[in-house]
C-alpha positions as CSV (number, residue, x, y, z in Angstrom):
1,M,-17.6,29.3,69.9
2,T,-20.1,30.6,72.4
3,N,-22.5,28.7,74.0
4,E,-25.4,30.0,72.1
5,A,-23.6,29.3,68.2
6,K,-22.6,25.7,70.0
7,S,-26.0,25.0,70.8
8,K,-27.4,26.4,67.4
9,F,-24.8,24.1,65.4
10,H,-26.0,21.1,67.9
11,A,-29.6,21.8,67.2
12,K,-29.2,21.8,63.4
13,L,-26.7,18.7,63.3
14,I,-29.6,17.1,65.2
15,Y,-32.1,18.2,62.4
16,F,-29.8,17.3,59.4
17,I,-29.6,13.8,61.1
18,V,-33.5,13.3,61.8
19,F,-34.0,14.3,58.0
20,V,-31.8,12.1,56.1
21,L,-32.8,9.2,58.6
22,F,-36.2,10.5,57.7
23,L,-35.8,10.5,53.6
24,K,-34.2,6.7,54.3
25,F,-37.4,6.3,56.1
26,I,-39.4,7.3,53.3
27,Y,-36.9,5.0,50.9
28,L,-37.7,2.0,52.9
29,I,-41.1,2.2,53.1
30,I,-41.6,2.5,49.2
31,T,-39.4,-0.3,48.6
32,S,-41.2,-2.6,50.9
33,I,-44.3,-2.4,49.2
34,I,-43.1,-2.7,46.2
35,A,-41.4,-6.1,46.8
36,G,-44.4,-6.9,49.6
37,D,-42.1,-7.7,51.9
38,F,-43.5,-6.2,55.7
39,P,-41.0,-8.3,57.8
40,S,-37.7,-6.3,55.9
41,F,-39.7,-3.1,56.5
42,L,-39.8,-3.8,60.6
43,G,-36.3,-4.9,60.5
44,G,-35.0,-1.6,58.5
45,L,-37.3,0.9,61.0
46,F,-35.4,-0.9,63.7
47,V,-32.2,-0.2,62.5
48,L,-32.5,3.3,61.7
49,A,-34.4,3.6,65.1
50,L,-31.1,2.4,66.4
51,V,-28.9,4.5,64.5
52,F,-30.6,7.7,65.4
53,F,-30.5,7.1,69.0
54,A,-26.5,6.4,68.5
55,L,-25.9,9.2,66.9
56,S,-27.5,11.5,68.8
57,H,-25.8,10.2,71.9
58,L,-22.6,10.7,70.4
59,I,-23.7,14.0,69.3
60,N,-25.0,15.0,72.7
61,S,-22.2,14.0,74.3
62,L,-19.7,15.5,72.5
63,F,-21.5,19.4,72.6
64,S,-21.5,18.6,76.5
65,G,-17.8,18.0,76.9
66,R,-18.4,14.4,78.2
67,P,-17.0,11.7,76.2
68,P,-19.1,8.9,75.3
69,R,-19.2,6.0,77.4
70,G,-16.3,3.2,77.2
71,S,-14.4,5.8,74.9
72,V,-11.1,7.1,75.3
73,M,-10.4,10.8,74.7
74,G,-7.1,12.8,74.9
75,G,-5.0,9.5,76.2
76,T,-7.7,9.2,79.2
77,S,-9.5,6.2,80.3
78,T,-13.2,7.2,81.1
79,I,-13.2,4.3,83.3
80,G,-10.8,4.7,86.8
81,D,-7.1,3.7,86.7
82,N,-7.6,1.0,89.5
83,Q,-10.6,-0.6,87.9
84,F,-8.4,-0.3,84.2
85,N,-5.0,-1.9,86.3
86,S,-7.5,-4.6,87.4
87,L,-8.3,-5.8,84.1
88,M,-4.8,-5.8,82.7
89,Q,-4.2,-8.0,85.8
90,R,-7.1,-10.1,84.8
91,Y,-5.9,-10.3,81.5
92,E,-2.7,-11.5,82.2
93,K,-3.6,-13.9,84.6
94,L,-5.8,-15.7,81.6
95,T,-3.0,-15.8,79.8
96,E,-0.8,-17.5,82.7
97,E,-4.2,-20.3,82.8
98,F,-4.1,-20.5,79.3
99,I,-0.2,-20.9,79.1
100,A,-0.9,-23.6,82.0
101,K,-2.9,-25.7,80.3
102,K,-1.0,-25.4,76.9
103,Q,-3.6,-23.2,75.4
104,Y,-1.1,-21.3,74.0
105,K,-3.5,-20.0,71.2
106,K,-5.9,-18.3,73.3
107,A,-2.9,-17.1,75.6
108,A,-1.5,-15.1,72.6
109,Y,-5.3,-14.0,71.1
110,I,-5.2,-12.2,74.6
111,Q,-2.2,-10.7,74.4
112,L,-1.8,-9.7,71.1
113,K,-5.8,-8.3,70.8
114,L,-6.7,-7.5,74.3
115,L,-3.5,-6.2,76.0
116,R,-1.8,-5.4,72.3
117,N,1.5,-6.7,73.1
118,P,2.6,-8.6,69.6
119,Y,6.0,-9.5,70.7
120,R,5.0,-11.4,73.7
121,A,1.7,-13.3,71.6
122,A,4.7,-14.3,69.4
123,N,6.9,-15.7,72.0
124,I,4.4,-17.6,73.6
125,L,3.2,-19.1,70.0
126,K,7.0,-19.9,69.7
127,D,7.3,-21.6,73.2
128,G,4.0,-23.6,72.1
129,Y,5.5,-24.6,69.0
130,F,3.6,-23.3,67.0
131,Y,6.5,-21.7,64.8
132,N,4.5,-20.5,61.8
133,E,1.7,-18.3,63.4
134,A,4.9,-17.2,65.5
135,A,6.8,-16.3,62.7
136,H,4.0,-14.3,61.1
137,I,3.3,-12.2,64.1
138,Y,7.4,-11.4,64.3
139,L,7.0,-9.8,60.6
140,K,3.7,-7.8,60.4
141,K,3.1,-6.7,64.4
142,C,6.8,-6.6,65.3
143,Y,8.9,-5.8,62.4
144,R,11.0,-8.5,63.6
145,K,13.0,-10.2,60.4
146,E,15.4,-12.2,62.5
147,D,13.3,-14.0,64.9
148,A,10.8,-14.5,61.9
149,A,13.7,-16.4,60.0
150,A,13.8,-17.9,62.9
151,C,10.9,-19.7,63.7
152,Y,10.1,-20.2,59.7
153,E,13.5,-22.1,60.0
154,L,12.0,-24.1,63.0
155,A,8.6,-24.7,61.0
156,R,10.7,-26.0,58.2
157,S,9.6,-23.4,56.2
158,Y,13.3,-23.3,54.6
159,T,12.1,-20.9,51.5
160,K,10.8,-18.0,53.6
161,S,13.5,-18.3,56.1
162,I,16.5,-18.2,53.8
163,K,14.1,-15.0,52.0
164,L,14.2,-13.2,55.2
165,Y,17.8,-14.2,56.0
166,E,18.9,-12.6,52.8
167,E,17.2,-9.5,52.8
168,L,18.8,-9.6,56.6
169,E,22.0,-10.0,54.3
170,M,23.1,-12.6,56.9
171,N,24.9,-14.9,54.3
172,E,26.1,-17.1,57.2
173,K,22.7,-18.5,57.8
174,V,21.6,-18.6,54.4
175,G,24.8,-20.7,53.7
176,D,23.7,-22.8,57.0
177,I,19.9,-23.2,55.5
178,Y,21.7,-24.7,52.1
179,T,23.8,-26.9,54.4
180,K,20.6,-28.3,56.5
181,I,18.7,-29.2,52.8
182,K,21.5,-30.8,51.6
183,D,22.2,-27.9,48.5
184,A,26.0,-28.0,48.4
185,K,26.3,-25.4,45.9
186,N,24.0,-22.5,47.1
187,A,25.9,-23.0,50.5
188,H,28.8,-22.8,49.2
189,H,28.0,-19.4,47.4
190,H,27.0,-18.0,50.3
191,Y,29.8,-18.8,53.1
192,Q,31.9,-17.5,50.2
193,I,30.1,-14.1,50.6
194,V,31.1,-14.5,54.0
195,V,34.7,-15.2,53.7
196,D,35.3,-12.6,50.9
197,D,33.9,-10.1,53.5
198,Y,36.8,-11.4,56.4
199,V,39.6,-11.0,54.1
200,K,38.5,-7.4,53.1
201,N,38.9,-6.6,56.8
202,Y,42.0,-8.7,57.2
203,Q,40.1,-10.9,59.4
204,Y,41.8,-14.3,58.4
205,V,41.5,-16.4,61.2
206,K,37.4,-16.6,61.0
207,A,38.0,-16.5,56.8
208,S,40.0,-19.9,57.2
209,L,37.1,-21.2,59.8
210,M,34.4,-21.1,57.4
211,Y,37.0,-22.9,55.2
212,R,37.9,-25.5,57.5
213,K,34.3,-25.6,59.6
214,K,31.2,-24.9,56.9
215,M,32.7,-25.6,53.3
216,D,35.4,-28.4,54.7
217,N,38.0,-26.6,52.7
218,I,41.3,-27.3,54.7
219,P,44.0,-26.0,51.6
220,S,41.8,-23.2,51.4
221,A,42.0,-22.6,54.9
222,N,45.9,-22.7,55.6
223,E,46.6,-20.5,52.4
224,L,44.6,-17.7,54.2
225,L,46.1,-18.5,57.5
226,L,49.5,-18.2,56.0
227,K,48.9,-14.9,53.9
228,G,47.8,-13.7,57.8
229,W,51.0,-14.5,59.3
230,T,53.2,-13.4,56.5
231,D,51.0,-10.2,56.2
232,N,51.5,-9.7,60.0
233,K,47.6,-9.7,60.7
234,D,47.0,-11.4,63.9
235,A,49.7,-13.4,63.3
236,V,50.2,-15.5,66.2
237,N,46.4,-16.9,66.0
238,C,46.9,-17.3,62.5
239,A,50.3,-19.7,62.8
240,N,48.1,-21.3,65.8
241,N,45.4,-21.8,63.6
242,Y,47.1,-23.5,60.8
243,F,48.9,-25.9,63.0
244,A,45.3,-26.9,64.7
245,N,44.5,-28.2,60.8
246,F,47.3,-30.9,61.5
247,E,45.8,-33.6,63.7
248,D,48.3,-36.2,64.8
249,K,52.1,-35.8,66.4
250,A,54.0,-36.4,62.9
251,S,52.2,-34.1,61.1
252,L,52.3,-31.4,63.4
253,E,56.0,-31.9,64.1
254,N,56.9,-31.8,60.2
255,A,54.3,-28.6,60.0
256,L,56.3,-26.8,62.5
257,H,59.8,-27.5,61.2
258,E,58.7,-26.7,57.6
259,F,57.3,-23.1,58.8
260,K,60.5,-22.5,60.5
261,Q,62.4,-23.5,57.8
262,K,60.5,-21.0,55.6
263,R,58.4,-18.6,56.9
264,V,60.2,-17.8,60.0
265,E,63.0,-14.9,59.9
266,K,64.4,-12.0,62.1
267,A,61.1,-9.7,62.3
268,N,58.7,-12.4,63.4
269,E,60.7,-14.9,65.5
270,Q,59.1,-13.1,68.6
271,N,55.8,-14.3,66.7
272,F,56.8,-18.0,66.5
273,L,57.9,-17.8,69.9
274,K,54.7,-16.9,71.3
275,A,52.8,-19.4,68.5
276,L,54.8,-22.2,70.3
277,T,53.8,-21.6,73.8
278,Y,50.5,-22.5,73.0
279,E,51.9,-25.5,70.6
280,Y,54.0,-27.0,73.2
281,N,50.6,-27.7,75.6
282,K,49.1,-29.7,73.1
283,D,48.4,-33.2,73.8
284,I,50.2,-34.8,70.1
285,A,52.6,-31.9,70.2
286,P,56.6,-33.0,69.7
287,K,58.0,-31.3,72.9
288,E,61.6,-32.0,72.9
289,D,61.5,-30.1,69.3
290,V,59.3,-27.5,70.4
291,Q,61.9,-27.0,73.7
292,K,64.6,-27.0,71.1
293,M,63.4,-24.7,69.0
294,A,61.9,-22.3,71.7
295,Y,65.8,-22.6,73.4
296,E,67.2,-22.1,70.1
297,L,65.0,-18.4,69.3
298,I,65.4,-17.2,73.1
299,S,69.5,-17.8,73.1
300,K,69.3,-15.8,69.5
301,N,67.5,-13.0,71.2
302,H,68.7,-13.0,74.7
303,Q,68.6,-9.0,75.0
304,N,64.7,-9.2,74.6
305,D,63.0,-9.3,77.9
306,E,59.9,-10.2,76.0
307,M,60.9,-13.4,75.2
308,M,63.1,-14.2,77.7
309,S,60.4,-14.1,80.0
310,L,58.9,-16.6,78.0
311,L,61.0,-19.6,78.5
312,K,59.1,-20.5,81.8
313,H,56.3,-22.0,79.5
314,F,58.8,-24.5,78.0
315,V,60.9,-24.9,81.8
316,N,57.9,-26.1,83.7
317,D,59.9,-27.7,86.8
318,D,62.5,-24.9,87.0
319,T,61.5,-23.1,90.2
320,Q,64.5,-20.9,89.9
321,L,63.9,-20.1,86.1
322,T,62.1,-16.6,87.1
323,K,64.8,-15.4,89.9
324,D,67.8,-16.6,87.3
325,V,65.6,-14.3,84.2
326,L,65.3,-11.6,86.8
327,R,69.4,-11.8,87.7
328,H,70.1,-11.9,83.9
329,R,68.3,-8.5,83.3
330,M,69.9,-7.0,86.1
331,K,73.3,-7.5,84.6
332,R,72.6,-5.4,81.9
């Protein structure tokens, strides 16, 4: 658009605004006469004048290529960078002052409204124990459902927290909250979903820990651990976690002997020996029985270098053992 055309359009736009405001002025006179309300007429006239000057200033600024004062055009502030940075620093300093005074809501307001930093605002409210308010900002401004759910939980708004955790498919957390409010049925339902997911991925140890620690179901935990041992899915950890469910020396001793008799065969003897290295160091371990089992397995598999190297775990006071094992290997 040429300067001449721009000037003509500018003039027409001003005339149009004057015409619209003139019609509004006539309407204002008529309604004031009918109502007999002269003060309202004066107030309306003042508002019309303000609107006219504001629109005129805006249009003149647009056509002169200069943005209105205080506005931002094309992402560049009309105030200098130094002034802008100084203003931001003042807001940050004011935030810290309010926090120091424990006026968390005022500090959060500055971050949310003036500095446009909703995440910091939510964190400030959380630190000030305004959990519901923090959760609302996390959810509506930051779009962080997990943080919002955690705040609702801290606020004891358990229904809201459960809803968000369910949307996130965080079933263990849902189960934990139901446990907290003593709803065992719903808690176990959600824990079982977690167990089933672990089992699908052959994570028998994790599944067993859910049964053991969250559902107090030791028999089901042991069943999964024995399956992991049989299927050779993290077999050594499955065995050690199985034995962990026997909490005194007598029961552990019986469990070790029964396990060796029923579940140890040629293919998994090395895994059993590895499991014994851990069991031997327990305070409640029947050390003599474990040593005997270990010596028997190593003797039977003396051609297996890896199993031979495990002998040192059961003979801690023999400094010659490593040399003897090495000589044994050299002779072969």
